[in-house]
C-alpha positions in Angstrom: 144.2 119.2 106.0 148.0 119.8 105.7 148.7 116.3 103.5 145.6 116.7 100.9 147.7 119.8 99.7 149.5 117.5 98.5 147.7 114.9 96.5 149.4 113.9 92.9 146.6 115.7 90.6 148.8 115.4 87.3 149.3 112.0 87.7 145.0 111.3 88.1 144.4 113.8 85.7 146.8 111.4 83.5 144.6 108.7 84.2 141.8 110.2 83.0 143.4 111.1 80.3 143.3 114.4 79.6 139.5 114.9 82.1 139.3 118.1 84.6 138.8 117.3 87.7 138.5 119.5 91.4 138.0 118.7 94.8 137.0 121.0 97.4 137.6 119.7 101.3 135.9 121.5 104.5 135.6 121.6 107.7 133.2 124.0 109.9 131.9 124.9 113.0 128.5 126.7 113.8 126.9 128.2 116.8 123.2 129.3 117.2 122.0 132.0 120.0 117.7 132.5 120.1 116.2 135.0 122.8 112.8 135.4 122.8 111.2 138.3 124.7 114.5 138.5 126.9 114.1 134.3 127.8 116.8 131.7 125.6 114.7 130.2 123.3 117.8 127.8 122.3 121.6 127.3 122.2 122.8 124.8 119.4 126.2 124.5 117.4 127.3 121.7 114.7 130.1 120.7 113.1 130.4 119.8 109.2 133.3 118.1 107.4 133.3 116.9 103.5 134.3 116.5 100.6 133.5 116.8 97.1 134.6 115.8 93.5 133.7 117.2 89.5 134.9 115.4 86.9 134.9 116.8 83.4 134.7 113.5 80.5 134.6 115.1 77.0 130.7 116.9 77.6 129.4 115.0 80.6 130.4 116.0 84.0 130.3 113.9 87.6 130.0 114.8 90.8 130.4 112.4 93.9 130.6 113.8 97.7 131.3 112.8 101.1 131.1 112.7 104.9 134.6 111.4 105.4 137.6 113.0 104.8 140.4 110.8 103.9 143.1 110.5 101.3 140.9 106.7 100.2 137.8 108.1 100.0 138.7 110.9 97.3 140.3 108.5 95.6 137.1 106.7 95.2 135.0 109.9 94.7 137.2 110.7 91.9 136.7 106.8 90.3 132.8 107.4 90.8 132.9 110.6 89.5 134.7 109.7 86.4 132.3 106.9 86.2 129.5 109.3 86.2 131.3 111.6 83.9 131.2 109.3 81.2 127.5 108.4 81.9 126.7 112.0 81.7 128.4 112.4 78.0 126.6 110.0 76.6 123.6 111.4 77.5 124.4 115.7 77.1 122.9 117.7 74.4 125.8 120.1 75.3 129.2 121.3 74.4 131.1 122.1 77.5 134.1 124.2 77.2 135.8 125.5 80.4 136.8 129.0 79.9 141.0 129.2 80.4 141.7 130.7 83.7 145.6 131.2 85.9 146.2 129.0 88.3 146.7 130.0 92.0 148.6 128.4 95.1 147.2 130.7 98.0 146.3 130.4 101.6 143.7 132.4 102.2 143.4 134.0 105.9 140.1 135.8 107.1 139.7 139.6 107.7 138.2 139.0 111.2 139.7 141.0 113.8 138.6 138.6 117.0 137.5 134.6 116.6 134.4 133.9 117.3 135.1 131.4 119.2 136.9 133.2 121.2 133.7 134.6 122.9 132.3 132.9 125.1 128.4 131.4 125.5 127.3 134.1 127.9 129.4 137.2 126.8 127.5 136.6 122.7 124.3 136.1 125.2 124.6 139.7 127.1 125.0 141.4 123.4 121.4 140.1 122.8 119.8 140.7 126.2 121.0 144.5 125.0 118.9 144.2 122.1 116.2 142.9 123.6 116.2 145.3 126.5 116.2 149.0 124.3 114.0 147.0 121.3 111.0 146.3 124.9 112.7 149.5 127.1 109.4 151.9 129.0 110.1 155.0 127.9 106.7 156.8 127.2 102.8 155.0 127.6 103.6 154.6 123.7 106.2 151.7 124.5 103.8 149.4 126.1 102.8 148.6 122.4 105.7 146.6 122.1 104.4 143.1 122.4 107.3 141.3 121.7 110.9 141.0 120.8 113.6 138.4 119.3 117.0 138.8 118.5 118.9 135.5 116.2 122.8 135.1 117.1 125.3 132.9 114.7 128.1 132.4 113.8 130.5 129.8 111.8 134.1 129.5 111.7 135.6 126.6 109.4 138.8 126.2 107.0 138.3 124.8 103.4 140.6 123.9 100.5 140.0 123.8 96.9 142.8 121.8 94.1 141.8 120.9 90.6 143.8 119.2 88.4 145.5 122.2 86.5 147.5 122.9 89.6 145.5 125.6 91.2 145.2 125.0 95.8 144.1 127.0 97.7 143.5 127.0 101.3 140.4 129.1 103.2 140.2 130.1 106.7 136.8 131.6 106.9 134.5 133.2 109.4 130.7 134.8 109.6 128.8 136.5 112.3 125.1 138.0 111.6 123.0 138.7 114.3 119.0 140.1 113.5 116.9 141.6 116.1 113.0 142.3 115.2 110.3 144.1 117.7 106.9 143.4 117.3 104.2 146.7 118.2 100.7 146.2 118.3 97.6 148.3 118.5 94.9 147.4 116.1 97.2 146.7 114.0 100.0 144.3 113.7 103.7 146.1 112.4 107.6 144.5 113.1 110.8 146.1 112.0 113.7 144.4 112.7 117.5 145.6 112.0 121.1 143.5 111.2 124.5 143.0 112.1 126.8 140.9 110.3 130.7 140.4 108.6 133.8 138.5 109.9 134.4 138.5 112.9 132.8 139.3 116.2 134.1 142.8 116.0 131.1 143.3 114.2 128.9 142.8 117.3 131.5 144.7 119.8 131.4 148.2 117.4 128.2 147.4 116.0 126.5 150.3 118.6 123.1 147.1 119.3 121.4 149.6 121.4 121.3 152.4 118.4 120.3 149.4 116.2 117.8 147.9 118.4 116.5 151.6 119.2 116.1 152.1 115.7 114.0 148.7 115.7 112.0 149.4 118.5 111.0 152.8 116.9 110.3 152.0 113.7 107.7 149.2 115.0 105.9 151.9 116.9 106.0 154.4 114.0 104.4 152.1 111.6 101.3 151.6 113.9 100.1 155.1 113.6 101.7 155.1 109.6 99.0 155.6 106.8 98.1 153.1 104.0 100.8 154.0 101.3 98.6 156.1 98.4 98.4 153.9 94.8 99.5 154.9 91.3 102.2 155.9 89.6 104.9 158.1 91.4 108.4 159.5 91.9 109.7 157.8 94.5 113.4 157.9 96.3 114.6 154.2 97.3 116.9 153.9 100.2 120.4 152.3 100.0 118.8 149.3 101.6 115.8 149.3 99.0 117.8 150.0 95.9 120.1 147.7 96.4 117.2 144.7 97.2 116.2 146.1 93.8 119.6 145.8 91.7 120.3 142.1 93.3 117.1 140.5 92.5 116.2 142.5 89.2 119.4 143.5 87.8 121.9 140.9 89.2 120.4 137.2 89.1 119.2 138.9 85.6 122.3 139.3 84.8 123.5 135.7 85.7 124.7 133.4 83.0 123.0 130.6 83.3 119.8 132.0 83.5 121.1 133.8 80.7 121.8 130.1 79.0 118.2 129.1 79.9 116.2 131.4 78.3 115.2 133.2 81.7 116.7 136.1 81.6 115.5 139.6 80.2 119.2 140.9 79.2 119.5 137.5 76.4 121.5 139.3 73.8 121.8 142.4 74.8 125.7 143.2 76.2 126.5 146.5 74.4 122.4 147.7 74.3 121.3 150.4 76.4 118.9 148.9 78.9 118.8 151.8 81.1 119.3 155.4 81.6 123.3 156.6 82.1 122.8 157.2 85.2 122.3 153.5 86.7 126.0 151.5 86.7 125.7 148.4 88.7 128.5 146.7 89.7 129.4 143.1 91.3 132.5 142.8 93.6 133.2 140.1 96.0 137.0 142.0 97.0 134.8 144.4 99.2 136.8 143.4 102.6 134.7 143.4 105.4 131.5 143.5 103.1 129.2 139.9 104.1 130.1 139.0 100.2 133.7 139.1 100.1 135.6 136.3 98.9 139.1 136.1 97.3 138.2 132.8 94.5 135.7 131.5 93.9 135.1 127.7 94.4 136.0 126.9 91.2 139.4 128.3 92.6 139.2 131.5 89.8 140.2 134.9 91.3 137.4 137.5 92.2 136.9 140.3 90.4 135.1 144.1 90.1 132.4 143.3 87.3 130.1 146.3 85.3 127.5 144.2 84.6 126.0 147.7 83.4 127.5 151.3 83.0 126.2 154.4 82.4 122.6 152.4 81.3 124.6 149.9 78.5 124.5 146.2 79.8 128.9 145.3 79.5 128.7 141.6 81.2 126.7 138.8 82.6 128.3 136.7 85.5 130.1 133.5 85.0 131.4 130.3 86.0 133.8 128.8 84.0 131.4 126.7 81.9 129.4 129.2 81.2 131.9 131.5 80.3 133.2 128.7 77.8 130.0 128.3 76.2 129.2 132.6 75.5 133.1 133.2 75.0 133.3 135.6 77.9 136.0 136.2 79.9 135.1 134.8 83.6 134.3 137.2 86.5 134.6 134.8 89.1 131.3 134.0 90.4 130.8 130.2 90.6 130.1 130.0 94.4 129.1 127.0 96.1 127.0 125.9 99.8 128.8 123.4 100.9 129.5 120.2 99.0 127.0 121.7 96.9 127.9 122.0 93.1 129.5 125.4 92.6 126.7 127.5 90.3 126.5 131.2 89.2 126.1 133.5 92.2 126.4 137.0 93.0 128.9 138.6 95.3 127.6 142.2 96.3 126.1 143.5 94.0 125.0 147.6 93.9 124.8 151.1 91.9 127.2 153.4 91.7 126.8 156.3 93.7 126.4 159.1 92.3 127.2 163.2 92.9 124.0 163.9 94.7 124.0 164.7 98.6 120.0 163.4 99.8 119.1 166.4 101.0 119.0 167.7 97.8 117.8 165.2 95.7 115.4 165.6 98.1 114.7 169.1 98.1 114.9 168.5 93.5 111.9 165.6 93.8 109.3 168.1 95.3 106.8 165.9 95.4 106.6 162.1 95.8 107.1 159.4 98.3 110.8 157.7 100.0 110.7 153.9 99.9 112.8 152.8 103.3 114.1 149.2 103.1 113.1 145.6 101.7 110.3 143.6 103.0 110.8 141.5 100.2 109.5 140.6 97.2 108.6 138.6 93.4 111.0 139.1 90.4 110.3 137.4 87.3 113.8 137.6 85.1 112.8 135.7 82.0 109.8 138.2 82.0 111.6 141.5 83.1 108.8 141.4 85.6 109.3 142.5 89.5 107.3 143.9 92.7 108.9 144.2 95.8 107.2 145.6 99.5 109.0 148.2 101.2 108.6 147.8 105.1 108.1 151.6 105.4 107.9 155.1 103.2 107.6 158.8 103.9 104.8 161.2 101.5 108.0 163.8 100.0 106.2 167.4 100.3 107.9 170.4 99.0 111.1 169.2 99.0 110.9 167.8 102.6 109.8 164.0 104.5 106.3 164.7 105.9 103.7 162.2 106.3 104.5 158.4 107.9 103.2 155.8 105.1 102.8 151.9 105.1 101.9 149.1 103.3 104.3 150.0 100.5 104.8 147.8 97.3 106.3 149.2 94.1 106.0 147.1 90.8 106.3 147.0 87.2 109.5 146.5 84.4 112.6 145.9 85.1 114.2 147.3 81.8 111.5 150.6 82.8 113.0 151.8 86.0 116.2 151.1 85.1 115.1 153.8 81.8 113.5 155.9 84.5 116.3 156.3 87.3 117.3 160.3 87.2 119.8 160.7 89.8 122.0 158.3 92.2 122.8 159.7 95.4 126.3 159.8 96.6 125.9 157.0 99.7 127.9 154.0 100.3 125.6 151.6 102.2 126.0 147.2 101.2 123.8 145.3 103.5 123.9 141.7 105.2 122.4 138.8 104.1 121.8 135.1 102.5 120.9 134.7 98.8 119.0 131.6 98.3 118.7 130.1 94.3 118.3 126.3 93.2 118.2 125.2 97.1 121.5 127.0 97.8 122.2 129.9 100.0 125.2 132.1 100.4 126.3 135.5 101.9 126.0 138.4 100.1 125.7 142.3 100.5 123.7 144.6 98.5 123.1 148.5 98.2 124.5 151.8 96.7 123.4 154.7 97.1 119.6 156.4 97.2 117.4 156.2 93.4 115.0 158.5 92.2 112.9 156.7 89.6 109.4 156.5 88.4 107.4 153.4 89.0 103.9 152.1 90.3 103.1 151.6 93.5 100.0 148.9 94.4 
């Protein structure tokens, strides 16, 4: 890695007559363990290495990758990418303008306290077994209804380097740890519930109270067995931070990605400065929250990450950008160009959340009086162009006289993105960020989403 930091890209830039060039080099190792019903189902590990090169010639991009990492290979990739860029320029129907940005030279060390490479496989297995035992242990006859458990663990440790022809050189030390546990319960129906832990280092597993998380997954799965079907129709609802965060991520975050705006596939197109929600809606994307799953200091184009207010007090303020989308729309960069592995950087979120308000959760319940409380996300669909959404909650509860009462299941919410944003009239003072991966254009990157609990009005279907 060390000698790659001193490639003279300025000479290459002159050779290419002022074209822009950037290089990303990465080395990584990953480990995976899957425990199924208390038995090891899989233990695997892998190593990866590669380099990607982008060249911009006028209005054409050239892109080339290789799993060989050496100086000769990189120079050949630059030549190849340059030739592709010239051909691409001949067929280009758009003007490419890269927004000017500050250059940096930096070494970014991981915030992890415990390197997962320093933890043996046997010790990792002990934590998976702990989760299984707490999900399956038989405290009551009710627990006999837990018919299956699974626990999946993964970690990744890597080093990467970004360099471009403008003088930016950034070296990264990267770590990610994730554990996902699921309990399955059965009587007349089959129900499941999951919990997850994730972060930079193995401390998230050691300090993550796995026993409590596993018990919660088990109890939720059992609770869903006797829960009543959720009523249909329009209701006042409260979304917990997880479900509110998923809604904000999917319906607001993706709609604010500038590449989708440029493709006419966003309900937010041409709405900068317009009111798109109530005054209680402030949505933020921020990669600089240390310890979060979506943390990074610089994006995949070497642009420094920053807090971006997408919506402020109901007014659409910003889109999320790569340098190219910022240049094409003549807006400021936001540091949201992200790439998985050797893929091309595209506009991606980091940690996206609705800003907490000043309501205590109990006060919010009491003020709501009657409605439905929706908890956690089981996925859904969003049409960012038409501005439509459909989400499924893991579970729900009736709100009667300001208190949570009857457990409910099969709760789905749907409607128009702008309507639900305008109907938000309260946000709790909680701040919780979930952990997960977001997929787009075949790429998956770590993200966080959440905020506080949100009260709004929507259709349950």
